MARVOPA-45363 format. One line per 8 residues: their letters; for each residue z, x, y of N, C-alpha, C. Coordinates in pm, whole numbers, plus 50000, padded with zeros to 5 digits. Atoms other than C-alpha are relative to their C-alpha. Layout:
N
a = Z:X:Y:Z:X:Y:Z:X:Y  ...
//
This chain:
385
mekktsig = 50023:50095:49862:49983:49983:50021:50022:50137:50103  50000:49905:49901:49936:50154:50335:50087:49936:50089  49876:49992:49925:50213:50219:50556:49956:49949:50172  50015:50036:49864:50237:50038:50929:50075:50114:50090  49957:49858:49947:50316:50378:51168:50005:49905:50170  49989:50032:49876:50438:50280:51524:49939:50097:50102  50062:49875:49956:50260:50454:51783:50114:50095:50046  49922:49893:49943:50586:50604:51913:50055:50082:49915
aflsvmla = 49950:49941:50137:50660:50752:51580:49900:50113:49987  50131:49874:50044:50298:50907:51536:49983:50073:50089  49982:49945:49834:50351:51016:51927:50106:50133:49963  49910:49920:50001:50667:51197:51865:49977:50132:49913  49990:49887:50077:50551:51363:51555:49879:50085:50024  50067:49926:49939:50233:51478:51707:50078:50093:50098  49913:49897:49918:50435:51629:51954:50081:50102:49966  49937:49907:50087:50628:51816:51718:49895:50059:49932
fftmgfvd = 50133:49897:50029:50283:51969:51588:49984:50102:50093  50030:49881:49907:50228:52101:51928:50099:50095:49969  49923:49879:50028:50533:52276:51896:49998:50101:49908  50047:49932:50128:50448:52385:51579:49914:50155:50026  50110:49935:49947:50180:52560:51741:50040:50154:50090  50000:49873:49934:50364:52801:51949:50064:50156:49952  50018:49869:50099:50393:53044:51654:49884:50075:50005  50125:49898:49948:50041:53155:51717:50040:50067:50122
lvgaasnh = 50002:49947:49903:50141:53254:52035:50059:50218:49999  49947:49873:50050:50272:53608:51830:49887:50091:50009  50126:49902:50037:49904:53741:51769:49994:50074:50157  50010:50002:49855:49839:53754:52169:50145:50097:50069  49893:49939:49960:50202:53842:52254:50011:50139:49956  49985:49860:50086:50196:54139:52001:49911:50113:50080  50113:49924:49965:49901:54288:52192:50101:50045:50174  49892:50003:49886:50107:54227:52528:50101:50094:49988
vqadlglt = 49918:49929:50039:50371:54394:52400:50002:50155:49956  50053:49868:49992:50192:54693:52271:49963:50086:50124  50021:49963:49879:50047:54756:52623:50114:49990:50090  49899:49977:49961:50387:54739:52753:50079:50110:49967  49905:49872:50054:50585:54932:52567:49901:50175:49906  50044:49894:50072:50308:55181:52415:50008:50002:49831  49974:49978:50126:50330:55111:52065:49884:50019:49905  50105:50002:50114:50130:55223:51743:49937:49877:49935
esqtyfip = 50056:50123:50040:49889:54998:51573:50098:49944:49869  49925:50053:50102:50139:54965:51258:50091:49931:50076  49952:50065:49962:50394:54878:51478:50002:49889:50093  50038:50062:49993:50223:54660:51638:49937:49849:49914  50106:50080:50097:50053:54474:51350:50186:49936:49927  49887:50065:50025:50445:54436:51243:50071:49901:50070  49898:50104:49957:50592:54209:51465:49918:49864:49971  50030:50177:50114:50352:53893:51323:50060:50032:49859
slvffwfl = 49936:49962:50132:50424:54057:51004:50166:49933:49981  49858:50004:50003:50812:54010:51065:50008:49840:50027  50018:50185:49921:50753:53621:51249:49976:49982:49859  50020:50113:50097:50613:53507:50904:50054:50077:49842  49958:49977:50127:50807:53719:50666:50107:49919:49982  49892:50117:50043:51113:53434:50709:49913:49901:49957  50007:50116:50087:50872:53190:50554:50017:50012:49842  49942:49961:50116:50960:53375:50236:50133:49985:49989
ifsvptsa = 49857:50058:50004:51290:53308:50292:50066:49923:50008  49935:50140:49975:51351:52992:50446:49942:49906:49984  50089:50098:49992:51102:52783:50338:50047:49893:49861  49897:50114:50110:51260:52658:49991:50141:49952:50025  49891:50078:49972:51583:52643:50097:49994:49898:50084  50029:50128:49915:51450:52403:50372:49989:49878:49919  50023:50075:50091:51344:52197:50087:50098:49924:49951  49891:50037:50059:51671:52184:49964:50055:49877:50114
lmnrigrk = 49912:50032:49888:51832:52113:50296:49920:49847:50058  50057:50131:49958:51571:51811:50341:50058:49887:49907  49977:50079:50076:51706:51662:50041:50150:49948:50037  49853:50047:49966:52071:51659:50187:50017:49914:50142  49976:50089:49861:52005:51557:50561:49854:49931:50029  50117:50080:49949:51647:51420:50577:49914:50060:50057  50071:49877:49937:51337:51561:50681:49982:49982:50158  49997:50029:49881:51331:51432:51029:50134:50065:50070
ntvlvslc = 49918:49914:49953:51677:51583:51110:49968:50145:49972  50003:49866:50055:51558:51902:50928:49885:50058:50122  50146:49981:49874:51237:51888:51186:50103:50031:50139  49886:50002:49866:51533:51839:51491:50046:50144:49990  49900:49902:50032:51733:52143:51333:49855:50122:50046  50127:49905:50002:51374:52355:51346:49988:50015:50150  50047:50008:49851:51285:52249:51707:50112:50088:50103  49882:49879:49949:51667:52427:51811:49988:50092:50013
vtllslvl = 49998:49863:50023:51605:52702:51659:49862:50066:50034  50083:49952:49952:51270:52755:51807:50035:49981:50198  49950:49949:49851:51409:52681:52166:50075:50128:50043  49922:49871:49962:51637:52926:52160:49931:50136:49952  50143:49843:50053:51337:53208:52003:49949:49973:50151  50059:50002:49833:51186:53081:52386:50084:50059:50097  49927:49991:49869:51484:53131:52580:50030:50180:50000  49971:49831:50026:51555:53526:52473:49912:50071:50030
plfgngyy = 50094:49918:49924:51224:53694:52613:50012:50005:50147  49964:50004:49852:51321:53545:52963:50139:50119:50060  49886:49905:49929:51601:53820:53002:49924:50157:49958  50083:49856:49985:51365:54113:52917:49872:49994:49875  50138:49985:50062:51059:54262:52723:50006:50140:49890  49949:49889:50087:51267:54523:52511:49939:50007:49848  50031:49986:50168:51125:54640:52119:50101:49915:49935  49923:50079:50102:51408:54491:51962:50041:49862:50041
lmliafsl = 49963:50116:49984:51495:54193:52170:49890:49905:49976  50076:50122:50078:51152:54050:52103:49982:49987:49835  49981:50026:50151:51209:54120:51735:50073:49903:49981  49897:50074:50035:51510:53938:51738:49929:49874:50076  50098:50145:49940:51295:53644:51958:49898:49962:49918  50088:50030:50073:51017:53676:51739:50039:49937:49845  49961:50037:50153:51215:53633:51400:50072:49874:50028  49973:50148:49954:51397:53313:51557:49891:49884:50011
lgignaim = 50131:50096:49955:51032:53173:51657:49956:49996:49816  50067:50022:50128:50941:53247:51265:50082:49926:49895  49856:50090:50091:51285:53092:51121:49963:49868:50048  50025:50120:49929:51205:52778:51353:49908:49941:49950  50109:50038:50064:50848:52755:51244:50023:49969:49859  49958:50009:50173:50957:52782:50850:50014:49901:49985  49928:50060:49997:51186:52563:50892:49887:49859:50032  50047:50110:49944:50950:52286:51080:49859:49964:49927
qtslnplv = 50114:50022:50077:50632:52339:50881:50068:49938:49854  49949:50053:50155:50845:52292:50548:50024:49833:50012  49949:50154:49972:50975:51934:50693:49919:49932:50083  50039:50104:49957:50744:51790:50923:49862:49981:49924  50149:50060:50083:50396:51781:50697:50087:49894:49911  49939:50114:50071:50632:51581:50449:50031:49866:50089  49967:50128:49944:50753:51357:50717:49906:49929:50045  50078:50087:50037:50436:51258:50746:49928:49874:49919
tnlisgdk = 50010:50074:50122:50394:51093:50441:50078:49845:49996  49913:50161:50000:50654:50846:50554:49941:49887:50095  50055:50073:49881:50431:50742:50825:49834:49920:49960  50176:49990:49992:50062:50769:50672:50007:49982:49847  50039:50038:50186:49929:50650:50312:49924:50114:49958  50052:49877:50088:49818:50884:50072:49832:50023:50019  50138:49973:49963:49436:50835:50130:49981:50071:50113  50032:49916:49795:49451:50927:50519:50090:50109:50030
lastltfg = 49885:49876:49966:49702:51203:50469:49927:50121:50041  50054:49875:49963:49458:51478:50474:49939:50022:50105  50064:50050:49868:49287:51343:50773:50102:50038:50109  49919:49966:49936:49586:51296:50927:50093:50157:50050  49935:49880:49962:49775:51640:50865:49859:50087:50076  50126:49916:49942:49402:51786:50993:50034:49985:50160  49984:50025:49873:49490:51580:51302:50091:50085:50098  49899:49917:49951:49823:51750:51357:49972:50129:50009
qfvkaias = 50056:49840:49963:49666:52078:51311:49899:50006:50144  50099:50001:49899:49414:51982:51580:50097:50045:50078  49941:49989:49864:49699:51914:51825:50105:50113:49958  49961:49902:50006:49865:52212:51699:49925:50151:50085  50094:49910:49919:49593:52417:51802:49973:50010:50138  50019:49984:49848:49597:52312:52126:50088:50076:50068  49904:49865:49957:49911:52513:52170:49959:50139:49963  50031:49844:50071:49770:52805:51980:49896:50041:50120
fmapiimt = 50110:49921:49950:49445:52850:52210:50080:50003:50150  49948:49988:49853:49661:52774:52538:50084:50124:50016  49922:49896:49994:49893:53045:52470:49928:50132:50061  50037:49904:49985:49675:53337:52543:49933:50013:50132  50030:50014:49863:49529:53199:52856:50113:49949:50080  49833:50020:49915:49899:53110:53012:50024:50134:49975  49928:49871:49975:49987:53474:52924:49863:50062:50093  50066:49929:49883:49656:53615:53094:50000:49945:50148
wgavkaip = 50016:50066:49892:49692:53396:53376:50153:50055:50095  49896:49933:49995:50062:53515:53383:49996:50167:50083  50015:49820:49993:49995:53912:53375:49885:50024:50117  50113:49990:49895:49685:53878:53586:50070:49992:50159  49914:50039:49857:49844:53668:53890:50151:50061:50026  49847:49957:49993:50176:53771:53838:50065:49917:50099  49920:50082:49923:50468:53565:53959:50137:50055:50019  49890:49908:49972:50735:53774:54143:50113:49908:50041
sfgldwri = 49880:50038:49969:50941:53492:54212:50088:50008:49845  49948:49988:50187:50998:53495:53777:50011:50116:50021  50000:49848:50066:50931:53834:53716:49976:49993:49854  50003:49997:50170:50812:53728:53377:49855:50044:49937  50120:49939:50047:50440:53839:53404:49985:49926:49896  50047:50089:50112:50269:53702:53052:50116:49927:49942  49890:50067:50079:50639:53588:52921:49989:49880:50060  49959:50130:49943:50599:53287:53157:49963:49896:49895
vfviygvi = 50011:50080:50118:50458:53126:52847:50115:49949:49938  49865:50076:50037:50793:53082:52732:50073:49928:50104  49943:50098:49921:50906:52903:52994:49961:49892:50015  50118:50127:50052:50620:52659:52973:50014:49936:49894  49972:50030:50114:50663:52626:52640:50138:49942:49948  49864:50052:50002:51036:52593:52635:50043:49844:50026  49981:50120:49941:51032:52308:52865:49903:49871:49917  50060:50058:50089:50785:52122:52603:50087:49984:49908
gilatifl = 49899:50012:50095:51008:52169:52334:50106:49929:50032  49910:50079:49970:51268:52040:52512:49991:49859:49994  50023:50153:50009:51096:51702:52548:49946:49947:49837  50031:50010:50148:50973:51747:52191:50106:49941:49900  49880:50014:50061:51327:51741:52063:50087:49896:50049  49949:50135:49939:51432:51458:52276:49935:49889:49975  50067:50083:50087:51172:51231:52154:50008:49970:49918  49954:50046:50135:51207:51286:51830:50147:49958:49941
yltkieeq = 49877:49996:50039:51568:51242:51818:50014:49868:50036  50019:50149:49979:51484:50900:51994:49938:49896:49919  50148:50097:50051:51218:50764:51764:50098:49965:49874  49951:50024:50168:51358:50593:51438:49888:50027:49926  50110:50010:50104:51133:50669:51138:50089:50001:49857  49940:50051:50119:51220:50514:50791:49950:50107:49888  50055:49890:50126:51240:50770:50511:50039:49939:49844  49981:50054:50096:51251:50681:50157:50079:50094:49960
plsgkass = 49888:49913:50024:51589:50784:50021:49920:50062:49845  50023:49943:50084:51556:51045:49737:50078:49917:49882  49973:50041:50120:51544:50927:49396:50056:50113:49875  49958:49910:50102:51770:51086:49119:50059:50123:50057  49924:49872:49966:51932:51449:49155:49899:50101:50076  50110:49915:49922:51786:51702:49406:50011:50106:49936  50073:49894:50065:51603:51996:49285:50099:50116:50031  49943:49863:49969:51770:52333:49260:49870:50103:50034
fadcfkll = 50131:49893:49964:51596:52668:49393:49906:50035:49871  50092:50009:50097:51484:52705:49045:49945:49919:49942  50074:50116:49990:51342:52381:49013:49878:50016:50094  50075:49947:49931:51156:52500:49311:49890:50081:49938  50109:49904:49997:51010:52762:49204:49908:50008:49835  50064:50054:50124:50918:52637:48830:49873:49910:50020  50126:50060:49958:50664:52441:49020:49871:50134:50002  50130:49880:49924:50448:52788:49100:49996:50028:49815
ghpfvllc = 50101:49981:50106:50397:52764:48695:49923:49913:49932  50127:50128:50000:50179:52465:48730:49872:50081:50082  50093:49884:49948:49868:52674:48751:49917:49919:50143  50072:50064:49895:49709:52415:49018:50069:50039:50161  49897:49982:49874:50035:52470:49254:49978:50125:50012  50000:49815:49960:50004:52866:49232:49851:49997:50074  50104:49935:49944:49667:52872:49315:49991:49924:50173  49976:50034:49828:49729:52659:49638:50096:50080:50045
flgimchv = 49898:49916:49907:50017:52852:49718:49916:50145:50012  50102:49888:49971:49771:53167:49681:49907:49997:50121  50102:50042:49909:49532:52970:49880:50056:49965:50180  49914:50001:49864:49780:52891:50181:50037:50153:50077  49989:49833:49924:49855:53287:50201:49886:50056:50031  50138:49911:49931:49495:53375:50264:49972:49909:50134  50049:50054:49916:49446:53105:50487:50082:50075:50112  49924:49959:49906:49744:53192:50721:49969:50168:50003
gidvgtnt = 50082:49838:49989:49632:53593:50642:49905:50023:50124  50125:49980:49870:49305:53530:50820:50057:49935:50131  49971:50082:49844:49457:53278:51080:50070:50147:50104  49919:49880:49894:49723:53571:51221:49915:50129:49987  50066:49863:50010:49493:53869:51101:49886:49998:50116  50092:50021:49918:49217:53691:51309:50045:50025:50154  49904:50043:49864:49442:53598:51627:50041:50164:50024  49913:49842:49978:49586:53994:51612:49858:50059:50028
tapkllme = 50109:49886:50024:49246:54164:51534:49877:49945:50112  50123:50022:49908:48980:53975:51735:50016:50091:50100  50017:49914:49875:49050:54132:52079:50003:50151:49992  50053:49806:50043:49086:54497:51921:49871:50008:49976  50147:49994:50002:48740:54432:51800:49905:50017:50124  50057:49989:49888:48613:54382:52126:50022:50140:50137  49929:49888:49936:48833:54643:52283:49945:50129:49936  50054:49852:50088:48681:54928:52035:49888:49995:50019
rlgwtldk = 50160:49969:49984:48322:54833:52034:49943:49955:50119  50033:50033:49879:48280:54693:52377:50047:50101:50139  49932:49931:49918:48509:54917:52536:50081:49904:50124  49927:50069:49907:48696:54635:52720:50151:50006:50014  49900:49991:49987:49013:54609:52864:50070:49861:49931  49928:50074:50109:49304:54425:52677:49981:49827:50113  50017:50124:49923:49294:54148:52972:49861:49893:49982  50127:50028:49981:48929:54089:52934:49960:49948:49831
aafatsly = 50015:49998:50136:48943:54114:52553:50105:49888:49946  49932:50099:50038:49216:53869:52507:49960:49856:50001  50132:50139:50017:48970:53564:52547:49983:49976:49854  50059:50025:50162:48874:53622:52200:50107:49937:49893  49867:50072:50043:49215:53503:52094:49967:49831:50022  50024:50152:49951:49130:53169:52297:49919:49938:49930  50141:50021:50079:48785:53200:52159:50029:49911:49827  49978:50036:50100:48908:53172:51822:50068:49858:49973
fifrtigc = 49944:50092:49998:49160:52894:51869:49923:49893:50080  50097:50094:49948:48907:52670:52071:49951:49918:49908  50063:50008:50146:48683:52702:51741:50083:49907:49924  49938:50046:50106:48970:52619:51532:50053:49834:50020  49990:50092:49992:49075:52333:51756:49918:49924:49986  50102:50096:50018:48753:52164:51756:49927:49982:49887  49985:49997:50161:48729:52232:51365:50105:49878:49970  49889:50102:50014:49066:52030:51349:49972:49847:50011
fsgsfilr = 50013:50135:49949:48973:51737:51571:49872:49920:49921  50126:50068:50069:48624:51662:51410:50034:49976:49863  49956:50037:50108:48759:51735:51068:50052:49880:49954  49939:50092:49990:49002:51477:51121:49943:49875:49967  50104:50085:50013:48696:51252:51122:49943:50010:49869  50108:49960:50122:48482:51423:50864:50050:49982:49876  49934:50032:50133:48744:51395:50611:50017:49907:49966  49988:50121:50045:48756:51030:50608:49871:49961:49934
yvrsktff = 50115:50044:50077:48377:51011:50484:49986:50128:49904  50089:49909:50103:48278:51345:50316:50151:50063:49902  49910:49928:50058:48466:51490:50020:50056:50099:50013  49893:49895:49950:48753:51724:50071:49936:50139:49931  50046:49859:50067:48578:51985:49820:49886:50003:50067  50159:50017:49886:48233:51917:49987:50028:50122:50116  49922:49949:49887:48435:52021:50332:50033:50119:49971  49929:49873:49981:48626:52302:50212:49921:50076:49947
aisalmiv = 50102:49909:50053:48332:52470:50019:49910:50015:50133  50101:49972:49866:48129:52486:50382:50085:50072:50073  49916:49945:49917:48451:52570:50534:49992:50183:49960  49942:49884:50078:48521:52873:50315:49863:50095:49994  50146:49899:49978:48126:52991:50354:49984:50057:50139  50041:49967:49843:48152:53016:50731:50124:50089:50013  49903:49879:49987:48484:53236:50677:49926:50108:49958  50038:49872:50057:48313:53473:50451:49858:50044:50081
aamvlmgi = 50114:49975:49880:47982:53455:50700:50064:50096:50137  49942:49906:49886:48242:53555:50969:50036:50114:49972  49936:49836:50068:48390:53848:50798:49895:50091:49999  50080:49903:49971:48068:53997:50798:49958:50015:50111  50042:49964:49833:47946:53941:51168:50128:50083:50075  49920:49874:49941:48291:54095:51258:50000:50120:49948  50004:49863:50069:48253:54386:51026:49870:50054:50077  50154:49921:49962:47889:54500:51147:49963:49934:50133
gqsqavly = 50048:50027:49882:47865:54337:51497:50063:50117:50105  49977:49890:49934:47835:54563:51774:49960:49924:50132  50051:50064:49871:47747:54336:52072:50099:49861:50001  49921:50162:49965:47947:53999:52243:49953:49921:49916  50056:50137:50090:47725:53760:52080:50008:50007:49867  49943:50035:50126:47764:53839:51757:50149:50008:49987  49849:49992:50019:48143:53935:51775:50051:49838:50007  49937:50126:49938:48213:53621:51952:49919:49886:49882
tgialvgf = 50018:50112:50116:47987:53405:51676:50073:50017:49895  49952:50000:50152:48171:53559:51383:50166:49934:50041  49866:50040:49987:48520:53477:51550:50003:49842:50029  50008:50095:49965:48411:53151:51642:49959:49914:49855  50046:50065:50176:48285:53079:51257:50122:50005:49935  49858:50007:50055:48630:53191:51154:50086:49891:50047  49895:50116:49912:48810:52944:51390:50018:49887:49923  50070:50138:49981:48569:52670:51295:50060:49975:49835
gnsnifsi = 49980:50005:50174:48590:52758:50901:50160:49993:49941  49901:50005:50049:48943:52807:50883:50071:49888:50086  49915:50099:49918:49087:52490:51084:50051:49902:49884  49972:50107:50094:49080:52267:50803:50037:50040:49835  49972:49968:50093:49182:52483:50538:50142:49960:49912  49825:50026:50031:49565:52455:50499:49985:49865:50013  49984:50142:50035:49536:52065:50523:49965:49952:49930  50070:50041:50166:49302:52033:50236:50099:50032:49892
ifaealks = 49941:49946:50105:49537:52259:50013:50109:49946:50015  49861:50078:50008:49839:52105:50148:50010:49867:49959  49995:50149:50028:49744:51760:50078:49941:49985:49830  50033:49949:50147:49585:51883:49735:50107:50009:49935  49861:49921:50031:49933:52033:49650:50092:49892:49989  49870:50076:49968:50162:51739:49760:49943:49874:49880  50104:50085:50092:49890:51492:49555:50031:50030:49857  50013:49929:50131:49927:51703:49259:50137:49954:49904
epekqnev = 49831:50023:50052:50324:51638:49232:50061:49913:50069  49941:50082:49900:50404:51335:49383:50135:49942:50005  49862:49972:49991:50766:51313:49277:50085:50150:50022  49925:49897:49963:50831:51652:49410:49952:50071:50134  50053:49973:49909:50695:51661:49740:50069:50121:50132  49922:49911:49910:50962:51816:49928:50024:50136:49961  49974:49886:50062:50996:52125:49672:49839:50041:49993  50130:49967:50016:50611:52121:49658:49967:50086:50178
sglmimgl = 50009:50005:49868:50614:52137:50051:50043:50134:50034  49908:49841:49978:50889:52409:50062:49908:50148:49942  50083:49910:50021:50667:52629:49834:49842:50041:50066  50140:50001:49933:50312:52578:50007:50055:50080:50149  49984:49921:49909:50499:52703:50321:50064:50100:50001  49992:49909:50043:50630:52953:50195:49878:50147:49993  50127:49923:50047:50272:53060:50113:49970:50063:50144  50057:49921:49888:50254:53129:50490:50048:50168:50017
fggtvfpf = 50019:49849:50003:50409:53444:50412:49889:50113:49974  50123:49937:50001:50062:53559:50366:50013:50071:50152  50010:49954:49857:50112:53614:50758:50047:50133:50024  49935:49869:50025:50338:53922:50668:49894:50088:49912  50082:49900:50092:50139:54050:50374:49870:50044:50049  50073:49958:50003:49822:54047:50521:49966:50095:50163  49961:49900:49883:49907:54225:50880:50040:50111:49965  49903:49865:50085:50107:54484:50660:49874:50049:49977
fmgyasql = 50167:49915:50048:49777:54607:50492:49874:50036:50126  50139:49982:49867:49556:54527:50820:50053:50122:50088  49990:49888:49929:49749:54775:51026:50027:50144:49934  50032:49894:50050:49755:55064:50788:49864:50015:49997  50177:49987:50023:49370:54991:50730:49950:50059:50157  50038:50007:49871:49335:54971:51094:50010:50128:50047  49950:49885:49980:49496:55299:51149:49944:50101:49942  50068:49872:50092:49312:55507:50902:49847:49953:50005
tgtigavl = 50110:50030:50008:48956:55333:50935:49954:49915:50141  50032:50070:49878:48967:55122:51291:50008:49855:49965  49984:50151:50016:48919:54751:51316:49910:49962:49859  50120:50006:50120:48652:54758:51020:50112:49978:49879  49885:50031:50133:48961:54804:50771:50061:49880:50001  49931:50108:50001:49140:54507:50907:49921:49862:49984  50107:50109:50027:48837:54281:50885:49981:50019:49814  50028:50010:50169:48786:54401:50506:50114:49925:49907
vmavgaiy = 49853:50112:50074:49166:54280:50403:49953:49858:50037  49988:50144:49996:49082:53935:50570:49907:49960:49908  50107:50042:50074:48749:53961:50363:50055:49968:49874  49941:50019:50094:48950:53957:50059:50037:49864:49978  49945:50111:49980:49148:53639:50146:49876:49885:49998  50144:50109:49992:48764:53440:50227:49979:50005:49882  50095:50035:50094:48633:53550:49945:50119:49914:49826  49922:50070:50094:48958:53403:49725:50004:49851:50017
lscytlki = 50003:50146:49965:48909:53085:49924:49886:49904:49986  50117:50043:50046:48568:53055:49822:50007:49980:49844  50006:50031:50116:48647:53080:49464:50128:49872:49962  49914:50091:49995:48930:52821:49510:49955:49842:50026  50051:50108:49989:48677:52572:49627:49978:49916:49807  50059:50035:50135:48577:52521:49229:50132:49931:49980  49908:50081:50048:48920:52382:49157:50087:49865:50035  49979:50131:49940:48977:52126:49396:49933:49855:49937
k = 50025:50100:50045:48970:51788:49231:49905:49897:50095
//
């Protein structure tokens, strides 16, 4: 039976999706931190690696927390942690202070992504779940592509009264985060009571023994690895091959998220009429083509085309994999959600290898690491039902 959703509940959840996009500022921010503090490539790539490390630690415990306090309350906890992460950079931009702030951002986002996606199932019926999650990713992507633009504006224009330069993004997103917290707190959302005994950590990890769940888990790792990798590497490609400054090359990150936003928005409609498997296959092939262009491109047009392709292609990967995983285990959705979000640990694994590959061979090494994930996603297509 199709669920009836109030406009208020839908809007409050979508605003929470917008705050979920705050985590994507880490790629552009790491380049600014590198410029401010003179960091090495491996130190710079360590910043996004640290952010997504916390998905490994907090995702499965969050699924247990949802069983105790409910999905909405768990999302509220995540919003509070996220707000704290946005406050710390206002007190300085020292390396360790930024590491603490980005760690809290990662923890808050791990809790949010684990709880917010299942919360959507209390609003939307199964047939429209993938398209609704994709629309949520569209809203999230708006925050993602706005962040580099706000940072560049703050860095170039400078704001002496605040003394924050590119860090003005934390003030703007902090205000939005407060509004999202209040709105969701005041919104009534009916949640289905948990039937039977809550699952233990062991029960959650046992689900990885289900072949399809494991494939979905690895797919999520590849998706976020490509996402974070492109976010950080795209400006470096333009700086290395075209000799651009960071302020000029920073638009590459926004370009990626602009096309990811377009992909999410169009995907939310396309998925209502086109089979998930077909659309996923097209998306995966676009990512593979993008890796080729980013690997060999020596001109602005070719590099921009590659960045745009990976942005559009990667825009619907998460939603389709997540929806397929939830539908494969309908009685264990909280636990499956925890495992899938733990897969965002790929945002630690990929940048770790990309950082060292980049130091050895330049940006082509980072692109080759992402290409491994692109090839896996192409193979995963065969397993979608």
